[in-house]
C-alpha positions in Angstrom: 4.2 -40.3 8.3 0.8 -39.8 6.3 0.6 -37.1 3.6 -0.3 -33.8 5.1 -3.1 -31.9 3.2 -3.3 -28.5 5.1 -5.2 -25.4 3.9 -3.3 -22.3 4.3 -4.1 -18.7 4.2 -3.1 -16.5 1.2 0.8 -15.7 1.4 1.5 -18.3 4.0 4.5 -20.0 3.0 6.6 -22.9 4.3 9.6 -21.8 6.1 11.4 -24.7 7.6 10.9 -28.3 8.4 12.8 -29.6 11.3 12.0 -33.3 10.8 11.8 -34.5 7.3 12.5 -38.1 5.9 14.5 -36.6 3.2 16.9 -34.6 5.4 20.1 -36.0 6.5 19.6 -37.9 9.9 22.6 -36.0 11.6 21.1 -32.6 11.0 18.4 -31.1 13.1 15.9 -33.7 12.0 15.6 -35.7 15.0 12.1 -37.2 16.0 9.9 -34.8 17.8 7.8 -35.9 20.6 4.8 -34.0 21.6 3.4 -34.7 25.2 -0.3 -34.4 24.8 -2.4 -34.4 27.9 -5.1 -36.4 26.1 -3.1 -38.9 23.7 0.2 -39.1 25.7 3.4 -39.0 23.9 3.0 -38.6 20.1 5.9 -38.8 17.5 5.7 -36.4 14.6 7.4 -33.6 12.8 7.3 -29.7 13.4 6.6 -27.3 10.3 7.3 -23.6 10.5 5.4 -21.2 8.3 5.5 -17.5 8.2 2.3 -17.5 10.1 2.2 -20.4 12.6 3.9 -23.3 14.0 2.3 -26.9 13.1 3.0 -30.0 14.8 1.9 -33.0 12.6 1.8 -36.1 14.6 1.4 -39.7 13.7 -2.1 -41.3 13.8 -0.9 -44.1 16.4 -4.1 -46.0 15.8 -6.4 -43.0 15.3 -8.2 -42.5 12.2 -6.8 -39.0 11.6 -3.6 -37.4 12.0 -3.0 -35.3 15.3 -2.4 -31.7 14.3 -1.7 -28.8 16.6 -1.6 -25.3 15.0 -0.3 -22.4 17.1 -0.1 -18.9 15.4 2.9 -17.0 16.4 1.1 -14.0 17.8 -0.8 -16.4 20.3 2.4 -17.4 22.0 2.8 -15.9 25.3 6.0 -17.7 26.7 8.6 -20.3 25.4 10.7 -22.0 28.1 12.5 -25.1 28.9 11.1 -26.9 32.0 11.0 -30.4 33.5 8.5 -32.8 32.2 6.3 -33.7 35.1 4.4 -36.9 35.0 1.6 -38.4 36.9 3.5 -41.5 37.7 3.5 -42.0 41.5 7.0 -43.7 41.4 8.6 -40.7 39.7 6.9 -38.2 42.0 8.3 -40.2 45.0 11.8 -40.5 43.9 13.2 -37.1 44.2 16.8 -38.2 43.2 15.6 -38.8 39.7 15.7 -35.5 37.7 12.9 -34.9 35.2 14.0 -34.4 31.5 13.8 -30.9 30.2 11.1 -30.2 27.5 10.4 -27.1 25.4 7.3 -25.8 26.7 5.0 -23.2 24.7 2.5 -21.5 26.7 -0.4 -19.8 24.6 -2.6 -16.9 25.1 -5.5 -19.1 24.6 -4.7 -21.3 27.6 -3.1 -24.1 25.7 0.4 -25.5 26.7 2.4 -27.6 24.4 5.3 -29.6 25.4 8.0 -30.9 22.9 11.0 -33.2 23.2 13.4 -34.9 21.2 14.3 -38.6 20.8 18.0 -37.9 20.2 19.0 -34.3 21.5 22.1 -33.1 19.8 21.4 -29.5 20.4 18.1 -29.6 18.6 16.1 -28.8 21.7 18.1 -25.5 22.2 17.7 -24.7 18.4 14.1 -25.4 18.4 13.4 -23.1 21.7 15.5 -20.3 19.8 13.7 -20.8 16.6 10.1 -20.5 18.1 11.3 -17.5 20.3 12.6 -15.6 17.3 9.4 -16.2 15.3 7.0 -15.5 18.2 8.9 -12.4 19.8 11.3 -11.4 16.8 10.9 -9.2 13.9 7.3 -9.0 13.1 8.0 -8.3 9.4 8.8 -12.1 9.1 5.1 -12.6 9.2 3.0 -13.5 6.2 0.9 -10.2 6.4 4.1 -8.3 5.5 4.9 -10.4 2.5 5.4 -8.2 -0.5 3.3 -9.0 -3.7 3.8 -7.5 -7.2 0.0 -7.9 -7.9 -2.1 -5.9 -5.7 -5.4 -7.5 -4.9 -8.7 -6.2 -6.7 -10.5 -6.9 -3.4 -8.9 -4.1 -1.2 -9.5 -0.3 -1.6 -8.8 2.7 0.4 -11.7 4.3 2.3 -12.8 7.6 1.0 -15.1 9.5 3.1 -16.2 11.9 0.5 -17.1 9.1 -2.0 -19.0 7.2 0.7 -20.9 10.4 1.7 -22.0 10.8 -1.9 -23.0 7.0 -2.2 -25.3 7.5 0.9 -26.8 10.9 0.1 -27.0 10.9 -3.8 -30.8 10.1 -3.9 -31.6 12.7 -1.1 -31.0 15.7 -3.5 -32.3 18.8 -2.0 -33.7 17.0 0.9 -30.1 16.1 2.4 -28.7 19.0 4.2 -25.6 17.0 5.5 -22.0 18.1 4.8 -18.5 16.7 5.3 -16.7 19.2 7.5 -13.0 19.6 7.7 -13.1 21.4 11.1 -11.3 18.3 12.7 -8.6 17.9 10.0 -5.9 18.9 12.7 -7.7 17.2 15.5 -8.4 20.3 17.1 -12.2 19.7 17.6 -11.9 16.2 18.9 -8.7 14.1 19.1 -10.5 10.7 19.1 -12.6 11.3 16.0 -11.4 11.2 12.5 -10.3 14.3 10.4 -13.5 14.5 8.4 -17.0 14.4 10.0 -20.4 14.2 8.8 -22.6 17.0 10.4 -25.8 18.9 9.6 -25.4 22.0 7.3 -26.0 25.0 9.6 -24.9 28.4 9.7 -21.8 29.2 11.7 -23.5 32.3 13.3 -26.1 30.1 14.8 -24.1 26.9 15.8 -20.5 26.8 16.7 -19.2 23.3 16.5 -16.5 24.1 19.0 -19.2 24.8 21.7 -21.0 21.8 20.8 -18.0 19.6 21.2 -17.0 21.3 24.5 -20.4 20.4 25.8 -19.8 16.6 25.4 -17.4 14.3 27.2 -13.8 14.2 25.4 -15.3 16.6 22.9 -17.1 13.8 21.0 -20.0 15.9 19.5 -22.7 14.2 17.4 -21.8 13.1 13.9 -23.5 10.9 11.4 -22.4 7.2 10.8 -25.2 6.2 8.6 -28.0 8.1 6.4 -31.0 6.7 5.1 -30.9 6.8 1.4 -34.5 8.0 0.9 -35.9 9.7 4.1 -32.6 11.3 5.3 -32.9 9.7 8.8 -29.5 9.3 10.4 -27.7 7.3 13.0 -25.4 9.5 14.8 -22.9 8.9 17.6 -21.5 11.0 20.5 -20.5 11.0 24.0 -22.7 12.1 27.0 -23.4 15.9 27.6 -21.5 17.5 30.6 -24.7 18.5 32.4 -23.2 18.2 35.8 -24.8 19.2 39.2 -25.5 22.6 38.0 -27.8 21.2 35.3 -25.7 23.1 32.6 -27.5 23.9 29.3 -25.8 24.6 25.8 -27.9 26.4 23.2 -25.7 25.4 20.4 -26.0 21.7 21.5 -29.7 21.9 21.4 -30.1 23.4 18.0 -27.5 21.0 16.6 -29.7 18.0 17.8 -32.8 19.6 16.6 -31.3 19.9 13.2 -30.5 16.4 13.1 -34.0 15.4 14.2 -35.6 17.8 11.6 -33.6 16.5 8.7 -35.7 13.4 8.4 -38.4 13.7 5.5 -41.2 13.9 6.8 -40.1 15.7 9.8 -39.9 13.6 13.0 -41.6 14.9 16.2 -38.9 13.4 18.5 -35.3 12.3 18.6 -34.5 8.7 19.9 -31.4 8.6 22.0 -29.7 5.1 23.2 -27.4 5.6 26.1 -25.0 2.6 26.2 -23.6 3.4 29.8 -24.7 1.7 32.9 -28.0 3.0 34.1 -26.8 4.3 37.2 -24.6 6.7 35.2 -27.0 7.5 32.4 -30.4 8.0 34.2 -30.2 11.5 35.4 -28.6 12.6 32.1 -31.0 10.8 29.9 -34.1 12.5 31.5 -32.4 15.8 31.2 -32.1 15.2 27.3 -35.5 14.2 26.9 -36.7 17.3 28.7 -34.7 19.6 26.6 -35.8 17.9 23.2 
């Protein structure tokens, strides 16, 4: 066996080696065979980490090691099944029973088949080990590994700090605010607690009415604001115009305020509708007519 030189993600640890020359040959260290559809039967060893299963095969005349890597969350099924071959003699001889192999079916359409030269219960142990790691307690995975040293590269997103960062150069030109009207998700249950909206008098525009005019109450909110001219990219769902051509004065004033916050003021509001053309065409022209 050649020396393995594998690169691992941070916090990925070796968990167990089933086949190792230093282990007792009477333990579960029997030679493992991977029935590869391209190279045929390949001898090697299995390495378990807290992230993935690795099969490291002998080169068998090839210039490099054969390595198969299977992250546990990509495993869809683990089973014991007969090893079918393309040998015509074996297919015709129905009295000959095919040996069982441990078959691992992956979500990326790969299928790996493993067998043991001397099976002293190792096949069942291997099957149970893979099943436990793929479908057992997810806290065994490397992403749950505790670390006493927190990383400096991670931070908690703060909507107020991000809002200040984007609008600090706008000064008096920026009339956006972070509203807390959705802190209990009463305004829109699919939006976050804090929303960036234009600063408007509540007597003129009621956010609840603006939200009720949109599908799933997804009213227009800012996702990005230009640092110098105040132009914003906002997101929302389609208005509920319907066959009665329903109008909403609060929604009209709300969109007009978003358009006017650009410096210098823009004369139109550009709207991109990401729905299929058949669904969006009628509503799209209706919005353009209003604006």
